[in-house]
N, C-alpha and C positions, 0 to 999 in steps of 0.2 A: 728468279731467285728471289729471292725476298726482300723488305727493301731491306732489313736489319743483316741482312748475308750481306748484300753489297757496301751495305757502311759500313760492316765490317772489314770486306778486304781493303774499302778504299785507305782505311784508317793504317789498317796494319800492312799494307803496302808504301805508304808514304810515312810511318816509323821504321821501318825494315832499312828505307833509303839513307832513313840518319842513322838510325845504329850502327849498321854495317861499316859506316865513315868514321864514326868515334870510340867503335868495340875494342879500337887496341891501346884507346888513352882509360890509365886511372881516372874514377870518379872523383871530382873536384866538387865539392857541397856550395864552398866559396862562389863558384863560377858559377854554378847550375841555379844558386837563386836571383828569383829577378828572369830568369831565362824563359823565353820564348817557346811556345810551343809547337812541336811541329808541324802542328794541323787544329787551325782554328776554329773556321767555321766549314761543316757538310752542306750539300743541299742536292736534293735528288729532284732531277727533270720533272714535270708532270706530265710527259710519256714513260717517267720510270726506263728510259735507256741511256741518261747519260747523268754522273752528278759531276759536281763541280766543288772545290775545296779551295781554302786558302790556307797558304804558307809563308810563313816569314821568309823576308830578303835581309841583306845586310842588311843592318843599319836599325834603322825603325820601317822599313818598308814590307808589304807584301806583294803576293803573284796570286794570282786564280790561276788554277787547271780546271779544266774541264775531264772528262773522261768518258767514252761509252762505255757501260758496264753488258749491252747486246750484243757487242763481240767480240771474240776470243784473241786475245793478245796485243789488244790495245792498250797502245799508249796514251799516258797525259801529255796534254794541250795545254801550254802556257797560250792564257789568254788577256791578260793582262798585268803589268807593275806597276804598281804607284809606292813611290819614295818621301811621299809625304811634301814634294817639290814640288813632281810633276807627273802622267801617266801614263804609259805607254802601252795604247794596245796590239794586239800578235793576232794576225789574220791565217 
């Protein structure tokens, strides 16, 4: 799999999960102003087998997820959650 294809799959997967939850609501421009992106950053591992990406959490926090791209049906694993006051690593 090429890097651009993997990156596209990760971004579309993250956007899809957010858009499914919000698809029943009408668009509110005032609420969307200043809203955080559903995926803030994406990185590919040096061996090309995993990607890591940041997503926003409630408030000003962020969560780091990893996803194996070399395994069919792999699910994202939360690795770290930070809210600006503390950080919690997940094993």
